[in-house]
VOPA-392451 format. One record per residue (C-alpha): residue in one letter; x, y, z. Coordinates in steps of 0.5 Angstrom, whole numbers, plus 500, padded with zeros to 3 digits. Layout:
N
AXYZ...
//
This chain:
196
M138188104I140195106C140196113S140203115Q139207122R134212119L129213113F129220109Q123222106I123225098Q120232097E116230092C113224094P111224101D109217101L116214100Y123214104I130212102D135209107A140209101C142213096V149215092C149220087D155221082E159228082E153231078R148228083N145224077L142217081V147211081F143207087A137209091S133203096L126205097W121204101G113205101R106202099D106198092T102204089A106209091L112206088Q108205081E106212081L114213083L116209077A111212072R113219073L120217072T119215065L114222063G117229061S115235066A110237063E106230064N107232072G114227071L120227075T126229072Q129230079F127230086H130232093I131227099L130232106Q136230110D136234117D135242114R138239107S134238101L139234096P137234089V138228086F137227078P134220076N136218068A130213067D134210061H140208065L136205070E133198073K129196078R129190083T123190088T121186093R114185098Q118186105Y112186110R106183108S101186114T103192117L098197119F099202113G098195108S103192105L110195105V115194098H122195098L125197091W132198089L133203083F140202080D145204074R145198070R153199070C153197077A150190076Q154190069P160193066D160197060H166193057A165197051N167204055H171200060F166204065A163201072Y160203078A160199085L157199091L159197098E158198105R160204108D165200112A168194107E174193105V175197098G182194095T178187096S172189095L173192088W179188085P174183082L171188078I178191076V179185073E172184070T172191066C179192064P181188058L189188060P191182063L192183071L195178075P192177082H199180086W198186082Q192189087M195194090P200196086V193197080L189200085E195205087V195207080L188207078T187212084E192216083L190217075Q182219078M181212074L178209080K175214085P169214091L162218089P162223093G154223094A152217098T147217104G145211109A150206110V152205103S158208099G159208092W165207086Q166209079L171206075K173210068L179206065Q183210060L187205056A193209054P195213060L194205064E199201059Q204207060A203207068L203199068G208198063D213203067L212199073I213192070R220196067Q221198074G220191077Q215193081L210188077T213181076T210175073R211171081
//
C-alpha cells in the first residue's frame, strides 16, 4: 500500500483523492493510487471507458497546491485492483483503487518494454535488475549489473519517468537490441564484462 503524507483531489471527480501518481513524458497515466467511496470509484471507471461526448474522461487533473496537473488515462492499457480499506468511517466504506498500465505488472516481451514502480527512496539498481533480466532477450550475468545499468542509462533505454506525485517513482525500460548488443559486445571485448 502507498502511504503518503498528502492526498490530492481530482478536479473532475471531487469525491476522489489520489495519494500517488506516475505519468510518462506526455503525461499518460502509468500508475495511480486512488481513494474514495465505492460509488465514486465505479463512476470514475465507467467514465474512463466512455467517449468525451458521453461525459467520459479522456483526461483528469490532479490539484496540487496552486497547480493543476493533467493526466491522460488510456483505458485500453490500464488494469485495476481494489481493496476495501476502512469499512466503518463517518463517510461510509472507503475503497482503495490502483490503476496501472499492464506493463507495470508484466513486461511487453515482444517490444522489450516495461515500467517499474518503486518507493521514492528505493535503491534503483538492485530493484530494477530483475526486471531488466526478465525483459532483455540477451543473456545477462548477475555480476554485470552495474555496467549494464550504466549502458542502459547512457543509451536512454532506462530512464526515470518525470511525472511522479506522492511517495512513488516510476522507471521506463525500453530496450533497443541492436545498440545494446553493440555496447555489450564492446564491453566484453574490452574485458569489462567477464564470465566470472
